[in-house]
C-alpha positions as CSV (number, residue, x, y, z in Angstrom):
1,Q,7.2,-2.3,-19.0
2,V,5.9,-3.1,-15.5
3,Q,3.1,-0.9,-14.3
4,L,1.7,-0.5,-10.8
5,V,-1.3,1.8,-10.6
6,E,-2.7,2.9,-7.2
7,S,-6.2,4.1,-6.6
8,G,-8.5,4.8,-3.7
9,G,-6.8,7.7,-1.9
10,G,-8.6,10.8,-0.8
11,L,-9.7,12.9,2.1
12,V,-11.2,11.2,5.2
13,Q,-12.0,12.3,8.7
14,P,-10.2,10.9,11.7
15,G,-11.6,7.5,12.6
16,G,-12.7,6.8,9.0
17,S,-11.7,4.2,6.5
18,L,-10.1,4.0,3.1
19,R,-9.3,1.2,0.7
20,L,-6.3,1.5,-1.5
21,S,-5.9,-0.8,-4.5
22,C,-2.9,-1.4,-6.7
23,A,-3.3,-3.0,-10.1
24,A,-0.2,-4.6,-11.6
25,S,0.5,-5.3,-15.3
26,R,3.3,-6.9,-17.3
27,I,4.5,-8.7,-14.2
28,T,4.5,-12.3,-12.9
29,F,2.5,-10.9,-10.0
30,S,2.2,-14.1,-7.9
31,I,5.9,-14.4,-7.2
32,Y,6.6,-10.9,-6.1
33,V,6.5,-9.5,-2.6
34,M,4.0,-6.7,-2.7
35,S,4.2,-3.8,-0.3
36,W,2.7,-0.4,0.6
37,Y,4.9,2.4,1.6
38,R,4.1,6.0,2.5
39,Q,5.9,9.3,2.6
40,A,4.7,12.3,4.6
41,P,6.0,15.8,3.8
42,G,9.5,16.2,5.1
43,K,9.8,12.6,6.2
44,R,11.4,9.5,4.8
45,R,9.5,6.9,2.9
46,E,8.5,4.1,5.2
47,L,7.1,0.6,4.9
48,V,3.5,0.3,5.9
49,A,2.7,-3.3,5.1
50,A,4.0,-6.2,3.0
51,I,2.7,-9.5,1.8
52,T,4.7,-12.3,0.4
53,S,3.9,-14.7,-2.4
54,D,2.6,-17.2,0.1
55,G,0.5,-14.7,1.9
56,S,2.6,-13.9,4.9
57,T,2.1,-10.4,6.1
58,N,4.2,-7.8,7.9
59,Y,3.0,-4.4,9.3
60,A,4.6,-1.3,10.7
61,D,3.9,-1.0,14.4
62,S,2.0,2.2,13.9
63,V,-0.6,0.5,11.7
64,K,-1.0,-2.9,13.4
65,G,-4.6,-3.7,14.2
66,R,-5.9,-0.9,11.9
67,F,-4.6,-1.7,8.4
68,T,-4.9,-5.0,6.5
69,I,-3.0,-5.9,3.4
70,S,-4.3,-8.6,1.0
71,R,-3.6,-9.8,-2.5
72,D,-5.5,-11.4,-5.4
73,N,-3.0,-13.1,-7.6
74,A,-5.6,-13.9,-10.3
75,K,-6.5,-10.2,-10.6
76,K,-2.9,-9.1,-10.1
77,M,-4.0,-6.7,-7.3
78,V,-2.9,-5.8,-3.8
79,V,-5.2,-4.0,-1.4
80,L,-4.6,-2.0,1.7
81,Q,-7.7,-1.7,3.9
82,M,-7.2,1.2,6.3
83,N,-9.5,1.6,9.3
84,N,-9.5,4.0,12.2
85,L,-7.4,6.5,10.3
86,K,-5.5,9.1,12.2
87,P,-4.1,12.5,11.1
88,E,-0.6,11.0,11.3
89,D,-1.5,8.6,8.5
90,T,-1.6,11.5,6.1
91,A,0.9,10.8,3.3
92,V,1.4,9.7,-0.2
93,Y,1.0,5.9,-0.4
94,Y,3.0,3.9,-2.9
95,C,2.6,0.4,-4.1
96,N,5.8,-1.6,-4.4
97,A,6.7,-4.9,-6.1
98,R,9.9,-6.6,-5.3
99,L,11.7,-9.8,-6.3
100,N,15.3,-10.1,-5.5
101,L,17.0,-7.2,-7.2
102,F,14.0,-6.3,-9.2
103,E,11.8,-3.5,-7.8
104,Y,9.0,-1.4,-9.1
105,W,7.0,1.5,-7.8
106,G,3.6,3.0,-8.5
107,Q,3.1,6.7,-8.9
108,G,1.5,7.1,-5.5
109,T,-1.9,8.1,-4.2
110,Q,-2.6,10.9,-1.6
111,V,-4.3,10.0,1.6
112,T,-5.3,12.9,3.8
113,V,-6.8,12.4,7.3
114,S,-8.3,15.7,8.6
115,S,-11.4,17.0,10.2
């Protein structure tokens, strides 16, 4: 069974940084589009950033210039570097792997930005 395990969430002050990691197993990682989504209380889950198998990236407008997504196919990991965090970035962050009709989710990691 495919597993996606996120780590790196926590509490950070506004302007701070966090690094989220997602480790994948039982998956041909290199061919999947890997993404980070987030869901704040009372809101819909939204795409934060995505990276294709060839390394092309896409970001939500709200995080452009602050967040960076990267992947290491050898380690089967995708990383979201989050800088200059804002209170509105507070949410549960989910790792997602997608290939055509196949889609998998991690369990989520909480990110809280507060002073």
